Every structure is written in structure tokens, then in C-alpha cells.
N, C-alpha and C positions, 0 to 999 in steps of 0.2 A: 504494500500500500504506500502511495507516494503522498506524504503529508508535508506541509510547509508551515512554519510559524514565524518565518522572517525571510526577507529578501534583501541582499546587499544592494547598495546603490549601483545603478546601471543595469539591473536585471528586470526584465518584464515581470510584473507581479499580478496583473488582473486584466480581465477583459469585460466589457459591458456593451450591451446593445441599447441604443436609444431609438424610440419609435413613436410615430404619431398615433398609433392605435395599440395601446397597452394591452387591452383585453385580448385582441387577436394574437399579439406576440406571445403572451403568456400561454394561450391555448396551443399555439404552434410549438413552442420549445418544450412544453410539457409532453406533447405527443411524440416529438422526435427523440428527446433525450430522457424522458421520464423524470424531469426535474421536479422537485418540490420548491415552492416559493415562500419565502418569509417576507411579510409585508413591512411597510415603514414602521419603525419603532420596535420591531420584534426583538432586535438585539442592540446592544450599545454600539453606536457608530453608524447605524443605518441612516442614510441621507434623508432629509425631510422631503415631503411631497410624494409624487407617484413614482416610487422606486421599489423594486423587489430584488432580493438576493436569491439566486438559484442555488439549491443545495442538493448534494448527493449523500445520503446517509448522515445528514446533519452537518456536512462539511461545505463551506462556501466554494462554489466553482465559477460563478459569473454574476453579473448584474444585468437587470433589464429595467429600463425606466422610460419615462416620457421625454421625448425630444423637445427642446425649447421651441416655442412657436416662432415660425418664420425663418428658422435656420435649417434648411434642407441638408446642408453639409454635415449636420450632427447626426442625421439618421443613419443607422447601421452600426456595425461593430467597431469598437476602438480598443486599443491596447494601452495599458498604463505601465509606465516604467518607474521603478522605485528610485527615489532621489533623497538625499539628506535634507535638501531645502528646495521647495517648489519655487520660491522667489528667486533663489540663486540660479536654478535651472532655467527659469524663464529669461533671466537676463543673459545668461550664457548662450541660450538658443538664438536670441536676437543677434548677439554679437557674432555668432557663427553663420549667420545668413538666413535663419528661420524667421518666423513671425509668431506673434501671440494672437490666438483666436479668442481666448479668455484669459484675462489677468488672473494671477493666483487668488484663490478664495478658499475659505474654510468650509469643510463639511464636518462640523464638530459633532461628536468627538472622534469621528473616523479618521480624519486627516486633513490635508491641505492639497489642493489640486490646481494645476495650470493646464490649459489646452493649447497645444503648440502645433504649428504647421512647419514642416521641413522646407528647404528651399524649393522643392518641386511642388509643394502644396499638400503632401500627405499629412493627415492629422494624427496625433497621438497625445497622450496625457502624461504629465509628470506628477507622480504621486508621492507625497511626503506622509508617511504613515503616522497615525495617531494610535487609536486602539485597534484599527484594522490594517493588517499588513498587506492583504491581498487574498488571492485564492489559497485556501488551506488544503485543497486536494487537487493534484494535477497528474497528467500522464497516466490516467486510468479511464476506463469506459465511462462516457458521459461527462468527462472533464476536459478542460483545455489542455492542449499539448504543445502548440507552437503558434507563433505569430510570424507573418511574412510581409515584408515591404515590397510593393510593386512600384517601380520608379523608372522613368525614362533616362535618368542621368545617374549612372552608378558612381562616377567620379565625384559628383557633388554630394551624393549620399555618404560615400566613404568619408569625405572631409567633415561633413556636418556631424554625423553620429560618432565619428572618431573623436572630434573635439568635445562633443557634449557628454558622451558616456564612456569614452575610451574603447569603443568597439573597433575591431579589425575584421575586414571582409576577406574570406578565403573561399575559392571555388570548390565545390564538392562534386567529385566524379569527373569523368571525361567530357569533352565537347562543350556544349552550351548548357550544362547543368546549372542548378541554382547555386547561389553564393550563400555562405553561412556567416552570420555575425558571431564573432568570438570575443569574449571578455577575458583577457589573460588573468590567471589567478583564480577565476571563479570555478567552483566545482558544483555542478547541478545535475539535472537530468537523472538518468538511471544507470547503474553500473554496466548493464549489458547493451546499452543503446549503440547504434551503428555509427554515431558521430561523436566527436570529442565532447567531454563533459563541460567544457567552457563555452559551448555554443549556447547563445541566448535567443537567437531568432534567425530568420532566413531573409534573403532578398532576391528578387527576380527582376531582370531588366525587361521592361515592357513599355513600349511607346504607343500601344494600341488602346490602352485603357487609362482612365484618370489615375494619378498616383494615389495610393492608399495603403493602409495597413490591414491585412486580412488575418483571419483566425482559423485554426484547425482544431477540431475536437476528436479525441479518440472515442471509438464506439466498439461495442462487442460484436456488432453485425452491421456492416455498412448498408447492405440491402434492406434490412429491417428498419434502419433509421431513415432511409430515403423513401420507403414505401408509403408512409402516411403524409408526406409533405404536400402533395397536391390536394388531397381531401381536406387538409387543414388550412388551405388558402395560399400555400407557398408553391414553389416550383422545384423540379429537379433540373438543374442547368447542365449537368454532365454526370455520366455514369449511371449506376456504379460500374467501376472498371478496376482492373488489376494493374498495379504499377509496382514493380520490384517486389518487396515483401508486404505490400499493403493492398487492401481493397478500399477504394475511395469513391466518394461522390461529392459533387458541388451542389449546394442547395441554396434557395432563396426563401426568406421568410415572406409573409404577406405584404410587408412594407417594402420589399425588394432588397433587404439586407442580405448579403451573400456571405457564406462561410463554407468550409469543407469539413467532411468527416472522414476519418481514417481508421480502418480495422487492421491491426497487425496480424499477418498470417505467418505462422511459424511452420517451418518445414517439418515433415514427418508424417 
């Protein structure tokens, strides 16, 4: 079982989906992942307003909340990266060529948050933990496994995230395979994983789609996870298909928020 009770600075720590139709989103993700949802105020640190924490066997795995009115860019999945100071991270992000979507603000007593766009426009959040460090269960069925940046400008991304978080990009596999973000000195993930344990995220060069941070969840059965998507108001955008040691699918929620699911297939 993969539990987390802290995240060092520079390590992605949480994912959340903001949506214009909270009821539809809760039904969809409950049907796909089997998540239970704790409502506002259920635990210390829950943000105020229409926000729910998704849980698997009592462990926090993600957040689902209402998107701010009039901000279509907020709709969809976002990744939070742990920082020692949200204010300092915001200042350094601007100095490195990014921009602030939302100035740092308190989500008391959970923590302090800033919404940042990298130089290409991909949004993410800098999270300064208070009582909530982030996801307490990862790398398991129905839990978050990996976040991936899609960007048209790898050189700019390398410079920005390297300056802000100390990340280094390294290509994984032959040919035009994805790049991995590594944080030297960090030990995370799982002992038997096929990539180094200092890997914190992935990056794909893509000039066909808007720059964004995507999220991938592990599932016990990719076909079973994808099966109810359409009847729940979402879509199956790709798959399920087999890729290397995984069975995968790309899904869209009723609001159009996209994400992927991955089932680890062991030989034998």
C-alpha cells in the first residue's frame, strides 16, 4: 500500500478537478473510480464552498470542486506541486518567465495556494501545506499515479521548471518517447517501478494541443473503468488499448475534463 504523509518541496502532491457542474462530476468519478466523497467541512482543512475530497478506503486521493464563474481555463484537472512558500514560488515563477493566474491565498487551515501558468500557458498550482499535505494514497487502483506536461516548447519548459523546482528532463526509451522530470535526491514512487525513483512527472512535446498538465490514475481494470463513462455523461476518447506493460484508456468527464487510466499488466 502506497501511503504519503509528507511531500518534499518540488514534488507533485495532489490533483483536483474543477467543474461547472459539480453534481454531474461527482456522479461520473464515483462511477468510474468508485470514489467516496467527503463534503466541505468533513475534515480539518477542507476548503470552504462547493468542494469535495475523493477518498479510497478513507485515504485522500483527489479533489473535485466548483470552477470559478467565468474562468473557463480553470475547468479540468490540475496538479499541485509542494513548495515551502507559495508566495516565494509565485515570485520565482514570474521571474523565470511564468505568470500568476491567482495570487497566493489561504485555504485555512489546509494550506496556502498560488495558481501559476508556465511560459507556454500550462497551469498548475503551488501548494504550501498546512494541515493537509496532499494525496495520502497514490500509485494504487483508483488513485493518482502520474502527472504529465504537454508543451510545444521543451527548451522553455526545461528552463522554467528547472529554475522553479530544480527538475531535470531526461528522455525515457528510444526514439521520440516521453521525457521524464527528475528531482535529484528525491526518493519516491515504488521500489519495483520501471523508472528511476527520483522521477516526479513526465513531459511530452506536443504542438497540436493547448499546453496543459494532464493526470493519470491507476485502475484495477482499464476496460471496466472506461465502460460506464458514456452512460455517465462522459466520453471514451481513446482505447482501451495495450501499451508496453499497461492497459490504458483516455476518458473525458461530462464537462470535457480529460484524464487517463492505466492498468498495470504483469507478465505471467
